[in-house]
C-alpha positions as CSV (number, residue, x, y, z in Angstrom):
1,X,-8.3,6.7,-28.3
2,X,-5.2,4.9,-29.3
3,X,-1.5,4.9,-28.5
4,X,1.7,3.4,-29.8
5,X,3.8,1.8,-27.1
6,X,7.0,-0.2,-27.1
7,X,7.4,-3.7,-25.6
8,X,10.5,-3.9,-23.4
9,X,13.0,-6.8,-23.6
10,X,11.2,-8.1,-20.5
11,X,7.9,-8.1,-22.3
12,X,6.6,-5.1,-20.3
13,X,4.6,-2.1,-21.6
14,X,3.7,1.1,-19.9
15,X,0.0,1.9,-20.2
16,X,-0.4,5.6,-21.0
17,X,-2.0,7.7,-18.3
18,X,-5.1,8.5,-20.2
19,X,-5.8,4.8,-20.7
20,X,-5.1,4.0,-17.0
21,X,-7.6,6.8,-16.0
22,X,-10.1,5.4,-18.4
23,X,-9.8,1.9,-16.9
24,X,-10.4,3.2,-13.4
25,X,-8.6,0.3,-11.7
26,X,-5.1,-1.1,-11.4
27,X,-6.2,-4.7,-12.0
28,X,-6.7,-5.8,-15.6
29,X,-7.3,-9.0,-17.5
30,X,-5.7,-9.8,-20.9
31,X,-7.5,-12.0,-23.4
32,X,-7.4,-12.8,-27.0
33,X,-10.6,-12.4,-29.1
34,X,-10.7,-12.8,-32.8
35,X,-6.9,-12.4,-33.2
36,X,-6.8,-9.2,-31.1
37,X,-5.5,-8.7,-27.5
38,X,-8.2,-7.2,-25.3
39,X,-7.5,-5.5,-22.0
40,X,-10.5,-5.6,-19.7
41,X,-10.6,-3.6,-16.4
42,X,-11.4,-5.6,-13.3
43,X,-12.9,-3.7,-10.4
44,X,-11.1,-4.2,-7.1
45,X,-13.3,-6.8,-5.3
46,X,-11.4,-6.2,-2.1
47,X,-13.2,-3.0,-1.5
48,X,-16.6,-4.8,-1.6
49,X,-15.7,-6.8,1.5
50,X,-14.2,-3.9,3.6
51,X,-17.2,-3.7,5.8
52,X,-16.9,-7.4,6.8
53,X,-13.2,-7.2,7.7
54,X,-12.4,-6.2,11.3
55,X,-10.1,-3.3,11.7
56,X,-6.5,-4.5,12.2
57,X,-4.2,-3.4,14.9
58,X,-0.7,-2.1,14.3
59,X,1.8,-4.9,13.6
60,X,3.6,-4.5,16.9
61,X,0.4,-4.9,18.9
62,X,-0.7,-7.9,16.8
63,X,2.7,-9.5,17.5
64,X,2.5,-8.8,21.2
65,X,-1.0,-10.3,21.4
66,X,0.1,-13.4,19.5
67,X,3.0,-13.9,21.8
68,X,0.8,-13.6,24.9
69,X,-1.7,-16.1,23.4
70,X,1.1,-18.6,22.7
71,X,2.6,-18.1,26.2
72,X,-0.8,-18.6,27.8
73,X,-1.5,-21.8,25.8
74,X,1.8,-23.5,26.5
75,X,2.7,-22.2,30.0
76,X,0.7,-22.8,33.1
77,X,1.6,-19.8,35.2
78,X,-0.9,-20.6,37.9
79,X,1.6,-22.8,39.7
80,X,4.1,-20.0,40.3
């Protein structure tokens, strides 16, 4: 499989769909080996750790809890 692609003035290229599908990831590594540029797929390591990450709350709820925590730490409401 091969394709001819143009490098933009910003140094960008579009990887053809069939190559992206072959890679199976959206994370790649470039390296030079024996005078050739090699693109190597990197599997998403984030997915490996999903089971160890607690499920997050919606942003608004996280913000509300953070404000409550700060208020409780810095204000002694027991004297009111």
